[in-house]
C-alpha positions as a Markdown table, in Angstrom:
| # | Residue | x | y | z |
|---|---|---|---|---|
| 1 | Met | 0.0 | 0.0 | 0.0 |
| 2 | Lys | 1.4 | 3.4 | -1.0 |
| 3 | Arg | 2.4 | 5.6 | 1.9 |
| 4 | Tyr | 1.3 | 9.2 | 1.9 |
| 5 | Thr | 2.8 | 11.6 | 4.4 |
| 6 | Ile | 0.8 | 14.3 | 6.0 |
| 7 | Arg | 2.6 | 16.8 | 3.9 |
| 8 | Lys | 1.6 | 15.1 | 0.7 |
| 9 | Arg | -2.0 | 14.7 | 1.9 |
| 10 | Ile | -2.2 | 18.5 | 2.6 |
| 11 | Trp | -0.8 | 19.4 | -0.8 |
| 12 | Ile | -3.1 | 16.9 | -2.5 |
| 13 | Thr | -6.1 | 18.5 | -0.6 |
| 14 | Ile | -5.0 | 22.0 | -1.6 |
| 15 | Trp | -4.5 | 21.2 | -5.3 |
| 16 | Thr | -7.8 | 19.3 | -5.4 |
| 17 | Ala | -9.5 | 22.3 | -3.8 |
| 18 | Ser | -7.8 | 24.7 | -6.3 |
| 19 | Leu | -8.7 | 22.6 | -9.3 |
| 20 | Phe | -12.3 | 22.2 | -8.1 |
| 21 | Ser | -12.5 | 25.9 | -7.6 |
| 22 | Ala | -11.1 | 26.6 | -11.1 |
| 23 | Phe | -13.6 | 24.2 | -12.5 |
| 24 | Val | -16.5 | 25.9 | -10.6 |
| 25 | Phe | -15.3 | 29.3 | -11.8 |
| 26 | Leu | -15.1 | 28.1 | -15.4 |
| 27 | Ile | -18.6 | 26.7 | -15.2 |
| 28 | Met | -19.8 | 29.9 | -13.6 |
| 29 | Thr | -18.2 | 31.9 | -16.4 |
| 30 | Phe | -20.0 | 30.0 | -19.1 |
| 31 | Tyr | -23.2 | 30.0 | -17.1 |
| 32 | Leu | -23.1 | 33.7 | -16.6 |
| 33 | Tyr | -22.2 | 34.3 | -20.2 |
| 34 | Asp | -25.1 | 32.1 | -21.4 |
| 35 | Lys | -27.6 | 33.2 | -18.8 |
| 36 | Phe | -27.0 | 36.9 | -18.6 |
| 37 | Tyr | -25.7 | 37.8 | -22.0 |
| 38 | Ile | -26.7 | 35.3 | -24.7 |
| 39 | Gln | -30.2 | 35.0 | -23.3 |
| 40 | Thr | -30.5 | 38.7 | -22.6 |
| 41 | Gln | -29.4 | 39.6 | -26.1 |
| 42 | Glu | -31.8 | 36.9 | -27.5 |
| 43 | Glu | -34.6 | 38.5 | -25.6 |
| 44 | Leu | -33.5 | 41.9 | -27.0 |
| 45 | Leu | -33.6 | 40.6 | -30.5 |
| 46 | Ile | -37.0 | 39.1 | -30.0 |
| 47 | Asn | -38.3 | 42.3 | -28.4 |
| 48 | Arg | -37.1 | 44.4 | -31.4 |
| 49 | Gly | -38.5 | 41.9 | -33.8 |
| 50 | Glu | -41.9 | 41.8 | -32.1 |
| 51 | Lys | -42.0 | 45.6 | -32.2 |
| 52 | Leu | -41.3 | 45.6 | -36.0 |
| 53 | Val | -43.9 | 42.9 | -36.5 |
| 54 | Thr | -46.5 | 45.0 | -34.5 |
| 55 | Ile | -45.8 | 48.0 | -36.8 |
| 56 | Tyr | -46.1 | 45.7 | -39.8 |
| 57 | Lys | -49.4 | 44.3 | -38.7 |
| 58 | Ala | -50.8 | 47.8 | -38.1 |
| 59 | Asp | -49.5 | 49.6 | -41.2 |
| 60 | Gly | -47.8 | 47.1 | -43.5 |
| 61 | Phe | -44.7 | 48.3 | -45.3 |
| 62 | Ser | -45.2 | 51.8 | -44.1 |
| 63 | Asp | -42.7 | 54.6 | -43.6 |
| 64 | Ala | -42.8 | 53.9 | -39.8 |
| 65 | Phe | -41.8 | 50.3 | -40.5 |
| 66 | Ala | -39.0 | 51.4 | -42.8 |
| 67 | Asp | -37.8 | 54.0 | -40.3 |
| 68 | Ser | -37.8 | 51.4 | -37.5 |
| 69 | Met | -35.7 | 49.0 | -39.6 |
| 70 | Thr | -33.3 | 51.9 | -40.5 |
| 71 | Tyr | -33.0 | 52.9 | -36.9 |
| 72 | Thr | -32.3 | 49.3 | -35.9 |
| 73 | Asn | -29.6 | 48.8 | -38.5 |
| 74 | Glu | -27.8 | 52.1 | -38.0 |
| 75 | Leu | -28.1 | 52.9 | -34.3 |
| 76 | Thr | -27.9 | 49.4 | -32.7 |
| 77 | Glu | -25.6 | 46.4 | -33.1 |
| 78 | Thr | -28.6 | 44.5 | -34.5 |
| 79 | Lys | -28.9 | 43.9 | -38.3 |
| 80 | Val | -32.4 | 43.5 | -39.7 |
| 81 | Phe | -33.7 | 42.8 | -43.2 |
| 82 | Leu | -36.7 | 41.3 | -45.0 |
| 83 | Ser | -36.7 | 38.2 | -47.1 |
| 84 | Ser | -39.5 | 37.4 | -49.5 |
| 85 | Val | -40.9 | 33.9 | -49.1 |
| 86 | Arg | -43.4 | 34.0 | -51.9 |
| 87 | Glu | -40.7 | 34.5 | -54.5 |
| 88 | Asp | -38.7 | 31.5 | -55.9 |
| 89 | Thr | -35.6 | 32.8 | -54.2 |
| 90 | Leu | -35.2 | 34.2 | -50.7 |
| 91 | Gly | -32.7 | 36.8 | -51.7 |
| 92 | Ser | -30.2 | 37.5 | -48.9 |
| 93 | Gly | -32.4 | 35.4 | -46.5 |
| 94 | Lys | -31.8 | 32.3 | -48.6 |
| 95 | Thr | -28.4 | 31.7 | -47.0 |
| 96 | Phe | -29.6 | 32.6 | -43.5 |
| 97 | Leu | -32.7 | 30.4 | -43.4 |
| 98 | Arg | -32.7 | 26.6 | -43.7 |
| 99 | Gln | -35.4 | 24.3 | -44.7 |
| 100 | Gln | -36.5 | 23.5 | -41.1 |
| 101 | Asp | -36.5 | 27.3 | -40.5 |
| 102 | Leu | -38.9 | 27.9 | -43.4 |
| 103 | Glu | -41.2 | 25.1 | -42.2 |
| 104 | Arg | -41.4 | 26.6 | -38.8 |
| 105 | Leu | -42.0 | 30.1 | -40.2 |
| 106 | Gln | -44.7 | 28.8 | -42.5 |
| 107 | Asp | -46.5 | 27.3 | -39.4 |
| 108 | Gly | -46.5 | 30.9 | -37.9 |
| 109 | Tyr | -43.7 | 30.4 | -35.3 |
| 110 | Ala | -40.7 | 32.7 | -34.8 |
| 111 | Ile | -37.3 | 31.1 | -34.6 |
| 112 | Ser | -34.2 | 31.9 | -32.6 |
| 113 | Val | -30.9 | 30.1 | -33.3 |
| 114 | Thr | -27.1 | 30.5 | -32.9 |
| 115 | Arg | -25.1 | 29.6 | -36.0 |
| 116 | Lys | -22.3 | 30.5 | -38.3 |
| 117 | His | -22.8 | 33.6 | -40.6 |
| 118 | Pro | -23.5 | 32.3 | -44.1 |
| 119 | Thr | -20.9 | 34.5 | -45.8 |
| 120 | Glu | -18.6 | 35.8 | -43.0 |
| 121 | Asp | -16.4 | 33.8 | -40.6 |
| 122 | Val | -18.3 | 34.9 | -37.5 |
| 123 | Asp | -20.9 | 33.3 | -35.2 |
| 124 | Ile | -24.3 | 35.1 | -35.0 |
| 125 | Leu | -27.4 | 35.0 | -32.9 |
| 126 | Met | -30.4 | 35.2 | -35.2 |
| 127 | Thr | -34.1 | 35.5 | -34.9 |
| 128 | Ala | -36.7 | 35.3 | -37.7 |
| 129 | Phe | -40.3 | 36.3 | -37.6 |
| 130 | Pro | -43.1 | 35.4 | -40.1 |
| 131 | Leu | -44.9 | 38.3 | -41.6 |
| 132 | Ile | -48.4 | 37.1 | -42.4 |
| 133 | Arg | -50.6 | 38.7 | -45.1 |
| 134 | Asp | -53.9 | 37.3 | -46.2 |
| 135 | Asp | -53.4 | 34.4 | -43.8 |
| 136 | Glu | -50.2 | 33.3 | -45.8 |
| 137 | Leu | -46.5 | 33.7 | -45.1 |
| 138 | Asp | -45.4 | 36.7 | -47.2 |
| 139 | Asn | -42.0 | 37.7 | -45.8 |
| 140 | Ala | -39.5 | 36.7 | -43.2 |
| 141 | Leu | -38.2 | 39.4 | -40.9 |
| 142 | Ile | -34.6 | 38.4 | -40.0 |
| 143 | Leu | -32.6 | 40.1 | -37.2 |
| 144 | Tyr | -29.1 | 39.0 | -36.1 |
| 145 | Met | -26.1 | 40.2 | -34.2 |
| 146 | Glu | -22.5 | 38.9 | -34.0 |
| 147 | Leu | -21.7 | 36.9 | -30.8 |
| 148 | Ser | -18.3 | 38.6 | -30.6 |
| 149 | Lys | -20.0 | 41.9 | -30.0 |
| 150 | Ile | -22.2 | 40.3 | -27.4 |
| 151 | Ser | -19.2 | 38.9 | -25.5 |
| 152 | Glu | -17.3 | 42.3 | -25.5 |
| 153 | Pro | -19.2 | 43.6 | -22.4 |
| 154 | Phe | -18.5 | 40.3 | -20.7 |
| 155 | Gln | -14.7 | 40.6 | -21.0 |
| 156 | Pro | -14.2 | 42.7 | -17.9 |
| 157 | Ile | -16.2 | 40.2 | -15.9 |
| 158 | Arg | -14.1 | 37.4 | -17.3 |
| 159 | Leu | -11.0 | 39.2 | -16.4 |
| 160 | Met | -12.3 | 39.9 | -12.9 |
| 161 | Ile | -13.3 | 36.2 | -12.5 |
| 162 | Thr | -9.8 | 35.1 | -13.7 |
| 163 | Phe | -8.1 | 37.5 | -11.4 |
| 164 | Leu | -10.2 | 36.3 | -8.4 |
| 165 | Leu | -9.4 | 32.7 | -9.4 |
| 166 | Val | -5.7 | 33.3 | -9.6 |
| 167 | Leu | -5.8 | 35.2 | -6.3 |
| 168 | Met | -7.7 | 32.4 | -4.6 |
| 169 | Ile | -5.3 | 29.7 | -5.8 |
| 170 | Val | -2.3 | 31.8 | -4.6 |
| 171 | Asn | -4.0 | 32.2 | -1.2 |
| 172 | Leu | -4.6 | 28.5 | -1.1 |
| 173 | Leu | -1.0 | 27.8 | -1.8 |
| 174 | Leu | 0.2 | 30.3 | 0.8 |
| 175 | Phe | -2.4 | 28.9 | 3.3 |
| 176 | Gly | -1.1 | 25.4 | 2.5 |
| 177 | Lys | 2.5 | 26.5 | 3.3 |
| 178 | Gln | 1.2 | 28.0 | 6.5 |
| 179 | Ile | -0.5 | 24.7 | 7.5 |
| 180 | Ile | 2.7 | 22.8 | 6.8 |
| 181 | Asp | 4.7 | 25.3 | 8.9 |
| 182 | Thr | 2.1 | 25.1 | 11.7 |
| 183 | Ile | 1.6 | 21.3 | 11.8 |
| 184 | Ile | 4.4 | 19.5 | 10.0 |
| 185 | Gln | 7.4 | 21.3 | 11.5 |
| 186 | Pro | 6.3 | 20.7 | 15.1 |
| 187 | Leu | 5.7 | 17.1 | 14.3 |
| 188 | Ile | 9.2 | 16.8 | 12.8 |
| 189 | Gln | 10.6 | 18.3 | 16.0 |
| 190 | Met | 8.6 | 15.8 | 18.1 |
| 191 | Lys | 9.9 | 13.0 | 15.9 |
| 192 | Arg | 13.5 | 14.1 | 16.4 |
| 193 | Ala | 12.9 | 14.5 | 20.2 |
| 194 | Ser | 11.5 | 11.0 | 20.4 |
| 195 | Gln | 14.7 | 9.7 | 18.7 |
| 196 | Val | 16.8 | 11.5 | 21.3 |
| 197 | Tyr | 14.7 | 10.1 | 24.1 |
| 198 | Ala | 15.1 | 6.6 | 22.7 |
| 199 | Gln | 18.9 | 7.0 | 23.1 |
| 200 | Gly | 18.4 | 7.8 | 26.8 |
| 201 | Asp | 18.9 | 11.6 | 26.7 |
| 202 | Phe | 15.9 | 13.0 | 28.5 |
| 203 | Ser | 17.3 | 16.6 | 28.8 |
| 204 | His | 16.1 | 17.6 | 25.4 |
| 205 | Arg | 12.9 | 19.8 | 25.3 |
| 206 | Ile | 10.6 | 20.6 | 22.4 |
| 207 | Pro | 10.0 | 24.3 | 21.8 |
| 208 | Ile | 6.3 | 25.2 | 22.2 |
| 209 | Val | 5.4 | 27.8 | 19.6 |
| 210 | Tyr | 1.6 | 27.5 | 19.3 |
| 211 | Asp | -1.0 | 27.5 | 22.0 |
| 212 | Asp | -3.2 | 24.8 | 20.5 |
| 213 | Glu | -3.4 | 21.0 | 20.3 |
| 214 | Ile | 0.0 | 20.7 | 18.8 |
| 215 | Gly | 1.4 | 22.9 | 21.6 |
| 216 | Glu | -0.4 | 20.7 | 24.2 |
| 217 | Leu | 1.1 | 17.6 | 22.6 |
| 218 | Ala | 4.6 | 19.1 | 22.7 |
| 219 | Asp | 4.1 | 20.1 | 26.4 |
| 220 | Thr | 2.9 | 16.5 | 27.1 |
| 221 | Leu | 6.1 | 15.1 | 25.5 |
| 222 | Asn | 8.2 | 17.5 | 27.5 |
| 223 | Ser | 6.5 | 16.4 | 30.7 |
| 224 | Met | 7.0 | 12.8 | 29.8 |
| 225 | Ala | 10.7 | 13.5 | 29.1 |
| 226 | Glu | 11.0 | 15.2 | 32.5 |
| 227 | Ser | 9.3 | 12.3 | 34.3 |
| 228 | Leu | 11.5 | 9.8 | 32.4 |
| 229 | Gly | 14.6 | 11.8 | 33.3 |
| 230 | Leu | 13.6 | 11.8 | 37.0 |
| 231 | Val | 13.0 | 8.0 | 36.8 |
| 232 | Glu | 16.4 | 7.6 | 35.2 |
| 233 | Glu | 18.1 | 9.6 | 38.0 |
| 234 | Gln | 16.3 | 7.5 | 40.6 |
| 235 | Arg | 17.3 | 4.3 | 38.8 |
| 236 | Lys | 20.9 | 5.4 | 38.8 |
| 237 | Glu | 20.8 | 6.3 | 42.5 |
| 238 | Phe | 19.0 | 3.1 | 43.3 |
| 239 | Leu | 21.7 | 1.0 | 41.5 |
| 240 | Ala | 24.4 | 2.9 | 43.3 |
| 241 | Asn | 22.9 | 2.2 | 46.7 |
| 242 | Val | 22.2 | -1.4 | 45.9 |
| 243 | Ser | 25.8 | -1.8 | 44.6 |
| 244 | His | 27.1 | -0.3 | 47.8 |
| 245 | Glu | 24.8 | -2.5 | 50.0 |
| 246 | Leu | 25.8 | -5.6 | 48.2 |
| 247 | Arg | 29.5 | -4.8 | 48.1 |
| 248 | Thr | 29.8 | -4.4 | 51.9 |
| 249 | Pro | 28.7 | -8.0 | 53.0 |
| 250 | Leu | 30.5 | -9.5 | 50.1 |
| 251 | Ser | 33.7 | -7.7 | 51.2 |
| 252 | Tyr | 33.2 | -9.0 | 54.8 |
| 253 | Ile | 32.6 | -12.6 | 53.6 |
| 254 | Arg | 35.6 | -12.6 | 51.3 |
| 255 | Gly | 37.9 | -11.0 | 53.9 |
| 256 | Tyr | 37.0 | -13.3 | 56.7 |
| 257 | Thr | 37.0 | -16.4 | 54.5 |
| 258 | Glu | 40.6 | -15.6 | 53.5 |
| 259 | Met | 41.5 | -15.2 | 57.2 |
| 260 | Leu | 39.9 | -18.6 | 58.1 |
| 261 | Gln | 42.5 | -20.2 | 55.8 |
| 262 | Asp | 45.1 | -19.3 | 58.4 |
| 263 | Glu | 45.8 | -22.5 | 60.3 |
| 264 | Ser | 47.3 | -20.7 | 63.2 |
| 265 | Leu | 43.9 | -19.3 | 64.3 |
| 266 | Asp | 42.6 | -20.5 | 67.6 |
| 267 | Glu | 39.1 | -22.0 | 67.8 |
| 268 | Lys | 37.6 | -19.0 | 69.6 |
| 269 | Thr | 38.7 | -16.6 | 66.9 |
| 270 | Arg | 37.7 | -19.0 | 64.2 |
| 271 | Ala | 34.2 | -19.2 | 65.7 |
| 272 | Gln | 33.9 | -15.4 | 65.8 |
| 273 | Tyr | 34.9 | -15.3 | 62.1 |
| 274 | Tyr | 32.2 | -17.9 | 61.3 |
| 275 | Asp | 29.6 | -15.9 | 63.1 |
| 276 | Ile | 30.5 | -12.7 | 61.2 |
| 277 | Ile | 30.4 | -14.6 | 57.9 |
| 278 | Glu | 27.0 | -16.0 | 58.8 |
| 279 | Asn | 25.6 | -12.6 | 59.8 |
| 280 | Glu | 26.8 | -11.0 | 56.6 |
| 281 | Thr | 25.4 | -14.0 | 54.6 |
| 282 | Asn | 22.0 | -13.4 | 56.3 |
| 283 | Arg | 22.3 | -9.7 | 55.5 |
| 284 | Leu | 23.1 | -10.5 | 51.9 |
| 285 | Gln | 20.1 | -12.8 | 51.7 |
| 286 | Arg | 17.8 | -10.1 | 53.1 |
| 287 | Leu | 19.0 | -7.6 | 50.4 |
| 288 | Val | 18.4 | -10.1 | 47.7 |
| 289 | Thr | 14.9 | -10.9 | 49.0 |
| 290 | Asp | 14.1 | -7.2 | 49.2 |
| 291 | Leu | 15.2 | -6.7 | 45.6 |
| 292 | Leu | 13.0 | -9.6 | 44.5 |
| 293 | Asp | 10.1 | -8.2 | 46.4 |
| 294 | Leu | 10.7 | -4.7 | 44.8 |
| 295 | Ala | 10.9 | -6.3 | 41.4 |
């Protein structure tokens, strides 16, 4: 199983959050563009077309209708023209309208589509309205505008969203570094301290920088090291005392045993030496028993 360190996990989390945020911002950009610009401009085209259709229904091809078309062509970004449907050819509208468009217009429905300009290398948003006369489709009123002109007002918003996205990713990276400095570095110090403790040096202390759970853990390890150091001192003192207590009777036993090898000793002195050896042996036995009980 692949091992992931905490550092790697943090960076993976940060990059995942950054990519997810970038994806969300990208989707939001397209959504805003489609929702608030394409649809808004489509509604604008429909509204202008409906006004022209209303004038046509009231007065036909009157001066008011012609003036409205001229105003729309010259003073707005919308282009508008008429295409005769009764003629064998549709004139300029022949390349704009397709067979399915004509069928829908003949049924009395307006159309609204996004497609390539038939003669220019640009994308357009187009609406077409049927102009009915004597209950028959007489002309098609076509309005269109270039999508590039629609997207121009949206460019500042895109730049702002891009700037915010970059700023957020930079903040995430800086935040990630701060997390690593806050969490990983103290953990590394604790790891090094535990290695020092494992070698028997309990004098080392971990610096406490943050007053949080990490700081509490460091303080706990320092307390543990202090306790272990105290235990180690007591152990050394205990061993020194035990060594001294054991050395004394052993020295007596050894010394008096050597003196018993002197054949010139009288019986009374020899008996005294045996008593001393017995007493020291009993003392030694009591020390060993106390050590076993303590263990």
